[in-house]
C-alpha positions as CSV (number, residue, x, y, z in Angstrom):
1,M,21.7,124.2,140.1
2,D,18.6,123.3,141.8
3,Q,18.2,119.6,141.8
4,V,14.4,120.1,140.5
5,I,15.5,122.4,137.6
6,S,18.4,120.2,136.8
7,D,16.0,117.1,136.4
8,Q,13.5,119.1,134.4
9,V,15.9,119.6,131.7
10,Q,17.5,115.8,131.5
11,A,16.0,113.4,129.3
12,P,13.3,111.1,131.1
13,E,15.9,108.0,130.8
14,A,18.5,109.8,132.4
15,I,16.0,111.0,135.3
16,V,15.3,107.0,135.6
17,S,18.7,106.2,136.0
18,I,19.5,108.8,138.4
19,A,16.7,108.1,140.6
20,F,17.3,104.2,140.2
21,E,21.1,104.7,141.5
22,K,19.4,106.8,144.6
23,A,16.7,104.2,145.2
24,W,19.4,101.1,144.6
25,S,21.2,102.4,147.8
26,F,18.5,101.9,150.1
27,V,16.9,99.0,148.3
28,E,19.9,96.8,148.5
29,K,20.4,97.3,152.5
30,D,16.7,97.2,153.3
31,P,15.8,94.1,155.4
32,I,12.5,93.7,153.8
33,L,13.5,93.6,150.5
34,A,17.3,92.5,150.6
35,H,16.3,88.8,150.6
36,H,14.7,88.9,147.2
37,L,16.7,88.2,144.1
38,K,18.8,91.5,142.8
39,T,17.6,90.8,139.0
40,F,14.2,90.7,140.2
41,L,14.6,94.1,142.3
42,H,16.4,95.8,139.7
43,R,13.4,95.1,137.1
44,R,10.6,95.9,139.3
45,L,12.4,99.0,140.6
46,R,13.0,100.6,137.1
47,A,9.6,99.4,136.0
48,L,8.1,101.4,138.9
49,L,10.4,104.4,138.1
50,E,9.5,104.4,134.8
51,C,5.8,104.3,135.6
52,S,6.2,107.2,138.1
53,I,7.9,109.5,135.6
54,R,5.1,109.1,133.1
55,T,3.0,111.0,135.8
56,G,5.3,114.1,135.2
57,E,7.4,114.0,138.4
58,R,10.8,114.9,137.5
59,N,12.4,115.2,141.0
60,T,14.8,112.2,141.1
61,L,14.4,112.2,145.0
62,H,10.7,112.3,144.8
63,L,10.8,109.4,142.5
64,A,13.2,107.2,144.3
65,N,11.2,107.7,147.5
66,E,8.0,106.4,146.0
67,A,9.6,103.4,144.0
68,I,11.0,102.4,147.2
69,R,7.6,102.8,149.0
70,N,6.0,100.9,146.2
71,L,8.1,98.0,145.7
72,R,8.0,97.7,149.8
73,A,4.3,97.6,149.5
74,E,3.9,95.3,146.5
75,L,6.3,92.7,148.2
76,A,4.8,92.8,151.5
77,S,1.4,91.6,150.0
78,P,0.9,88.0,150.1
79,S,-0.8,87.8,146.6
80,K,2.6,89.1,144.9
81,H,4.6,86.5,146.4
């Protein structure tokens, strides 16, 4: 089954969990993000995914990529440190 179709029939919580796993595999190895506390990164990544899914996105890869981009941008900003 196509990933987008499959994701559309799943509950939002399941989609967030799948997207989180996809994103986390990159976040934990990212040189910009890796020096932050894991608990902080987990919390922010999940919050960003939950925010994105409210806009209607259901593709887990798109959600994961957007969350990674947003997390990197957020932590690169001097006001967020």
